[in-house]
Backbone bond lengths (Angstrom), bond angles and torsions (degrees), N, CA, C in turn:
res aa  C-N    CA-C-N  psi(-1)  N-CA   C-N-CA  omega(-1)  CA-C   N-CA-C  phi
1 X - - - 1.507 - - 1.526 106.95 -
2 X 1.331 114.44 134.26 1.487 121.13 -178.45 1.455 111.22 -74.27
3 X 1.317 118.61 136.39 1.465 120.28 170.55 1.537 111.33 -91.72
4 X 1.309 116.54 175.92 1.455 117.45 -175.92 1.525 114.00 -60.05
5 X 1.396 115.59 -36.90 1.454 119.21 -178.96 1.494 110.72 -66.65
6 X 1.363 119.18 -45.70 1.422 121.07 -178.00 1.524 111.11 -70.29
7 X 1.298 118.36 -31.42 1.431 121.32 173.99 1.499 112.25 -64.00
8 X 1.399 117.70 -40.86 1.416 121.48 176.19 1.522 111.63 -63.42
9 X 1.336 115.41 -39.22 1.488 120.39 177.28 1.511 111.32 -59.50
10 X 1.340 114.92 -49.96 1.469 120.46 -176.17 1.542 109.12 -64.02
11 X 1.304 116.38 -41.65 1.469 121.00 178.69 1.493 111.44 -61.32
12 X 1.340 116.02 -42.45 1.417 121.83 -178.07 1.569 109.64 -65.24
13 X 1.337 115.58 -45.16 1.451 119.84 179.13 1.532 111.16 -60.59
14 X 1.327 115.85 -39.48 1.448 120.97 179.88 1.530 110.32 -64.63
15 X 1.314 115.70 -42.56 1.463 120.91 179.00 1.524 108.63 -63.73
16 X 1.319 117.54 -44.53 1.474 120.31 179.69 1.495 111.00 -59.11
17 X 1.373 114.86 -41.02 1.469 117.61 -178.65 1.532 110.79 -67.72
18 X 1.313 114.71 -41.00 1.460 119.82 -178.95 1.512 112.75 -62.28
19 X 1.337 117.98 -40.56 1.467 118.52 -175.39 1.494 112.75 -99.32
20 X 1.369 117.37 4.83 1.449 122.39 174.74 1.516 113.77 67.57
21 X 1.320 116.59 36.35 1.490 119.20 175.31 1.509 111.25 -64.57
22 X 1.296 115.54 137.48 1.439 117.95 178.13 1.500 115.62 -67.91
23 X 1.293 115.76 -38.15 1.513 117.52 174.85 1.546 106.11 -147.84
24 X 1.307 115.60 126.70 1.440 122.61 176.02 1.537 105.75 -108.51
25 X 1.308 114.95 133.24 1.463 118.76 -179.71 1.579 106.36 -118.57
26 X 1.308 113.81 125.79 1.477 119.21 -178.30 1.503 106.59 -88.94
27 X 1.311 115.58 128.86 1.485 123.19 172.63 1.494 108.64 -123.90
28 X 1.320 116.92 75.68 1.448 120.04 179.37 1.552 112.97 -71.83
29 X 1.276 114.75 153.34 1.515 117.13 176.65 1.516 108.04 -77.98
30 X 1.307 118.37 -36.81 1.432 119.34 175.17 1.521 110.64 -106.12
31 X 1.300 115.66 168.60 1.492 117.40 -179.87 1.525 106.73 -108.11
32 X 1.306 114.21 126.27 1.431 120.66 176.57 1.534 110.74 -83.57
33 X 1.254 116.91 137.77 1.478 120.32 173.77 1.527 109.73 -64.39
34 X 1.354 113.68 137.00 1.510 115.91 175.57 1.541 108.67 -61.18
35 X 1.262 116.55 137.96 1.468 120.60 179.90 1.544 113.24 -58.20
36 X 1.303 115.87 142.91 1.534 120.52 178.13 1.560 103.23 -70.03
37 X 1.323 113.21 119.65 1.489 120.51 -177.40 1.537 108.24 -140.55
38 X 1.323 113.58 152.58 1.472 119.35 172.56 1.491 105.26 -118.85
39 X 1.334 117.91 124.22 1.434 126.31 -178.23 1.503 111.76 -104.42
40 X 1.289 119.08 124.61 1.494 122.29 173.35 1.483 107.70 -93.36
41 X 1.331 115.86 115.16 1.452 121.05 -175.94 1.558 110.34 -86.61
42 X 1.344 115.29 163.23 1.473 119.64 -174.94 1.547 111.55 -61.21
43 X 1.345 116.06 -25.79 1.515 117.06 -177.52 1.532 106.58 -85.87
44 X 1.359 122.50 6.94 1.442 123.56 175.38 1.519 113.64 90.83
45 X 1.323 119.94 -10.78 1.466 121.83 176.64 1.493 109.58 -79.97
46 X 1.292 115.72 167.44 1.486 122.99 176.87 1.481 109.08 -121.42
47 X 1.330 112.37 148.69 1.454 125.20 171.51 1.527 107.18 -128.61
48 X 1.342 114.93 155.49 1.440 120.04 177.02 1.498 109.75 -124.20
49 X 1.272 117.65 169.68 1.468 121.71 177.91 1.545 109.61 -61.09
50 X 1.359 114.41 -37.05 1.456 118.09 176.65 1.501 113.88 -57.41
51 X 1.327 118.01 -32.74 1.480 120.19 177.24 1.473 114.97 -64.72
52 X 1.330 116.98 -17.43 1.480 121.76 177.25 1.501 113.93 -73.17
53 X 1.351 116.52 -24.57 1.493 118.84 -175.32 1.508 111.14 -57.92
54 X 1.298 114.41 136.64 1.499 119.34 177.63 1.520 107.76 99.39
55 X 1.302 119.04 -9.71 1.504 121.10 -179.65 1.523 107.83 -127.12
56 X 1.265 117.23 153.91 1.549 123.55 164.22 1.464 103.57 -83.32
57 X 1.349 119.17 125.19 1.404 124.19 -176.95 1.523 113.48 -127.66
58 X 1.311 115.82 133.30 1.436 123.10 175.49 1.557 107.18 -98.70
59 X 1.326 116.28 119.13 1.502 120.65 -179.92 1.519 103.87 -109.30
60 X 1.375 115.28 116.63 1.457 120.40 -173.54 1.541 107.72 -118.16
61 X 1.284 116.38 116.01 1.506 122.94 172.79 1.555 106.71 -87.37
62 X 1.323 115.88 122.78 1.437 121.30 -173.45 1.514 111.07 -145.81
63 X 1.318 115.86 177.36 1.434 123.42 175.90 1.560 110.43 -151.02
64 X 1.325 115.43 147.35 1.472 115.27 -179.98 1.560 110.65 -70.15
65 X 1.289 118.11 -19.48 1.483 120.92 178.60 1.591 112.90 -87.02
66 X 1.309 114.93 0.58 1.456 119.91 -178.89 1.505 110.53 -94.85
67 X 1.393 117.56 110.02 1.459 117.71 -175.57 1.538 115.14 -62.54
68 X 1.333 116.29 -35.08 1.463 120.00 177.15 1.588 110.08 -66.74
69 X 1.299 116.96 -36.70 1.458 121.17 178.53 1.521 110.46 -64.25
70 X 1.315 115.03 -46.88 1.480 120.14 178.31 1.519 110.92 -62.15
71 X 1.361 117.13 -42.58 1.446 120.62 179.51 1.493 115.18 -64.72
72 X 1.360 116.03 -36.63 1.477 118.00 -178.15 1.530 114.19 -82.06
73 X 1.340 118.32 -13.55 1.461 120.69 -174.83 1.496 112.74 -58.94
74 X 1.358 123.62 -40.26 1.454 119.42 176.18 1.561 113.62 -58.38
75 X 1.305 116.99 -35.14 1.458 119.87 177.87 1.495 111.91 -72.50
76 X 1.361 117.10 -32.35 1.473 121.41 175.85 1.534 108.96 -64.55
77 X 1.364 114.23 -43.25 1.445 120.98 178.08 1.554 110.35 -60.30
78 X 1.276 114.71 -49.09 1.535 119.13 -179.82 1.527 111.05 -59.32
79 X 1.335 114.94 -40.87 1.503 120.47 179.97 1.502 109.96 -63.63
80 X 1.359 116.77 -44.72 1.456 121.48 179.09 1.509 110.07 -61.34
81 X 1.363 115.67 -48.70 1.483 118.49 -178.17 1.514 111.88 -61.72
82 X 1.342 114.16 -35.52 1.541 116.83 -177.82 1.537 113.24 -67.87
83 X 1.329 115.34 -32.45 1.487 119.85 -170.31 1.450 115.77 -116.74
84 X 1.334 121.58 -2.56 1.460 124.50 -170.54 1.526 112.07 -63.32
85 X 1.311 117.98 -31.48 1.440 121.07 -177.00 1.517 112.98 -86.61
86 X 1.366 114.22 3.46 1.477 117.70 -179.90 1.554 113.82 -114.62
87 X 1.334 116.40 14.29 1.464 120.29 178.54 1.509 112.30 99.47
88 X 1.346 117.31 28.70 1.437 120.82 -179.95 1.496 107.62 -118.32
89 X 1.376 114.59 146.01 1.470 119.50 179.36 1.496 109.21 -142.11
90 X 1.288 117.45 160.28 1.492 126.28 178.65 1.487 108.87 -127.83
91 X 1.327 114.92 140.86 1.437 122.38 172.48 1.493 108.70 -134.61
92 X 1.304 114.07 115.64 1.516 122.43 -179.67 1.507 106.24 -97.70
93 X 1.334 115.66 119.83 1.480 121.48 -177.75 1.514 108.32 -109.92
94 X 1.354 116.91 111.81 1.425 123.28 179.24 1.501 109.14 -76.44
95 X 1.316 116.01 137.92 1.481 122.34 -176.08 1.545 110.52 -69.51
96 X 1.309 117.14 154.17 1.452 122.29 -177.58 1.472 117.31 -56.94
97 X 1.354 118.04 -26.96 1.469 123.00 -177.31 1.542 110.83 -83.68
98 X 1.348 117.90 -8.20 1.440 121.27 -176.73 1.533 105.92 -83.83
99 X 1.351 116.25 122.55 1.478 120.05 178.68 1.515 111.26 -57.86
100 X 1.303 121.12 127.10 1.436 123.76 179.95 1.546 113.87 -48.21
101 X 1.320 115.87 -41.28 1.466 120.34 -178.15 1.541 108.90 -62.03
102 X 1.320 119.47 -35.64 1.416 122.04 179.95 1.509 111.67 -68.74
103 X 1.360 115.18 -39.94 1.456 121.98 179.69 1.503 108.44 -64.51
104 X 1.327 118.07 -49.95 1.461 122.09 -179.64 1.557 108.85 -57.11
105 X 1.309 119.26 -47.82 1.404 125.44 -178.06 1.542 110.94 -59.25
106 X 1.386 114.94 -45.83 1.452 120.99 179.65 1.507 110.36 -61.89
107 X 1.380 115.68 -47.31 1.500 119.46 -177.93 1.523 110.95 -62.94
108 X 1.319 116.50 -42.58 1.439 118.71 -179.82 1.551 114.59 -71.49
109 X 1.314 117.70 -44.98 1.464 121.52 -179.21 1.517 112.53 -66.63
110 X 1.362 118.05 -34.24 1.441 121.83 174.91 1.473 116.25 -89.27
111 X 1.375 115.91 -0.06 1.474 122.75 -176.69 1.496 112.39 46.48
112 X 1.366 116.87 56.09 1.446 122.12 178.64 1.526 108.11 -61.28
113 X 1.312 118.90 119.60 1.457 121.80 -177.85 1.539 117.87 -80.92
114 X 1.316 115.07 -6.29 1.409 121.04 -175.98 1.519 112.30 -110.80
115 X 1.350 115.52 177.70 1.511 118.50 -179.68 1.466 111.75 -72.78
116 X 1.357 116.10 137.57 1.444 123.20 177.95 1.502 105.94 -125.89
117 X 1.376 113.87 128.23 1.452 120.88 176.61 1.522 111.20 -118.18
118 X 1.355 114.77 155.40 1.484 118.05 174.35 1.510 107.68 -115.40
119 X 1.309 112.55 127.46 1.475 119.85 -179.55 1.556 107.41 -91.18
120 X 1.320 116.19 73.29 1.450 120.81 -173.35 1.572 115.02 -55.59
121 X 1.297 115.02 -37.27 1.455 120.22 -176.09 1.502 114.76 -95.11
122 X 1.316 118.64 -12.77 1.481 123.51 -175.87 1.485 111.70 80.30
123 X 1.313 119.18 7.57 1.455 121.31 -178.30 1.515 112.63 -69.30
124 X 1.351 115.68 -39.68 1.450 118.92 -178.00 1.558 109.12 -65.44
125 X 1.302 116.81 -48.14 1.492 119.95 176.22 1.518 112.20 -55.35
126 X 1.314 116.50 -40.69 1.455 120.41 178.71 1.552 109.72 -65.73
127 X 1.296 117.11 -45.96 1.429 120.14 -179.70 1.523 115.04 -62.33
128 X 1.320 117.16 -30.19 1.435 123.58 -176.43 1.523 110.43 -90.70
129 X 1.324 120.41 20.49 1.433 122.33 174.50 1.525 113.10 110.80
130 X 1.322 116.30 24.76 1.437 124.61 -178.50 1.542 110.95 52.24
131 X 1.279 115.01 57.79 1.480 124.11 -177.38 1.522 109.22 -59.08
132 X 1.336 117.34 123.39 1.473 123.38 177.77 1.493 109.88 -118.28
133 X 1.336 117.05 -32.95 1.484 123.34 -174.39 1.545 109.95 -100.17
134 X 1.336 115.12 137.33 1.433 119.87 173.78 1.498 109.44 -122.13
135 X 1.347 117.09 148.99 1.450 123.87 -5.75 1.552 113.03 -77.75
136 X 1.315 114.87 144.04 1.493 121.72 168.61 1.534 103.77 -123.21
137 X 1.347 111.57 128.52 1.475 118.31 -174.90 1.529 110.65 -129.74
138 X 1.301 114.47 137.53 1.475 122.56 178.89 1.551 109.21 -118.20
139 X 1.279 115.40 141.86 1.458 122.32 170.93 1.521 106.99 -106.01
140 X 1.310 116.40 123.73 1.427 124.09 -176.65 1.531 108.10 -113.59
141 X 1.334 118.81 128.57 1.443 120.75 -178.95 1.502 111.41 -83.52
142 X 1.353 116.35 178.22 1.464 120.99 -175.75 1.532 113.68 -62.02
143 X 1.312 118.39 -21.92 1.423 123.31 178.98 1.513 111.45 -86.77
144 X 1.318 119.19 -0.79 1.475 120.74 -179.28 1.510 115.33 84.79
145 X 1.330 116.56 17.65 1.471 120.56 179.63 1.518 109.19 -101.69
146 X 1.350 116.26 142.72 1.436 121.71 174.87 1.515 106.63 -78.22
147 X 1.388 116.56 122.34 1.427 119.89 -177.17 1.529 111.78 -107.50
148 X 1.331 116.85 -17.16 1.464 122.81 177.81 1.498 111.89 -162.81
149 X 1.320 116.10 146.48 1.443 118.66 173.74 1.522 110.73 -137.26
150 X 1.278 118.07 153.60 1.458 125.55 178.81 1.474 109.87 -130.50
151 X 1.331 117.43 141.17 1.445 124.24 163.70 1.513 105.01 -113.44
152 X 1.349 114.85 118.32 1.449 121.46 -170.77 1.556 106.03 99.73
153 X 1.292 114.07 174.49 1.504 120.32 -175.50 1.502 107.56 -68.89
154 X 1.314 117.70 136.52 1.493 121.01 176.60 1.522 112.10 -74.70
155 X 1.284 115.46 160.78 1.470 121.23 167.99 1.530 103.89 -76.19
156 X 1.294 117.57 108.33 1.465 120.14 -170.62 1.531 111.91 -70.20
157 X 1.292 119.50 -28.88 1.438 119.74 177.20 1.561 110.01 -67.33
158 X 1.299 116.03 -42.20 1.451 122.56 176.84 1.545 109.34 -65.83
159 X 1.354 117.51 -41.68 1.456 121.08 177.93 1.507 110.88 -60.80
160 X 1.339 117.70 -42.22 1.487 121.44 -179.80 1.527 109.73 -62.81
161 X 1.305 120.45 -37.49 1.451 123.66 179.70 1.544 107.73 -67.66
162 X 1.255 120.22 -39.69 1.447 124.06 176.96 1.507 110.54 -65.04
163 X 1.325 117.10 -46.07 1.476 120.37 -178.07 1.523 107.14 -62.25
164 X 1.296 119.44 -44.82 1.480 121.11 -178.80 1.509 111.22 -62.63
165 X 1.321 118.62 -38.90 1.453 123.73 177.68 1.581 107.82 -62.80
166 X 1.301 115.21 -48.72 1.501 118.39 -177.26 1.491 112.02 -67.89
167 X 1.344 119.70 -36.06 1.419 121.42 177.45 1.526 113.21 -66.84
168 X 1.361 117.16 -27.29 1.417 119.58 178.35 1.561 113.70 -78.78
169 X 1.328 116.33 -15.13 1.434 120.47 178.32 1.461 112.70 -72.42
170 X 1.340 118.06 151.04 1.490 121.82 -179.31 1.522 110.31 -73.25
């Protein structure tokens, strides 16, 4: 059942999609818990939303056919490399329409250093607010709450400030 915060997020994303906004940033007054999801990673292992607790995690919904996704990936890699040793993680979730072989090739050829999952059935995208537009990125705090989301590429300087603030929290 959706709470007020997640309903606001979904409404905001729908508005952004309808008006063609390049990047929509969600600034909810409350923090919505990240949806309970199971992610199947390229190496065959699984991770769950519960596994994110205790770390600040960037969850990025993307596709190999999305030019903005491809363009932002070097910055996502730099962000991961900058903070990975301080309790930060990244999970890139490929959309269900993205052919798995393309995702594997992209991850290998770009040497993605973080976890990559394929949402074969579209269930994960649906659970996270019926994601239709890529890239859509969520920042999840150590308690497993979504503190910010972006549709379109984030402002990485702003994102880094947020990550540093969240990493400093208990």
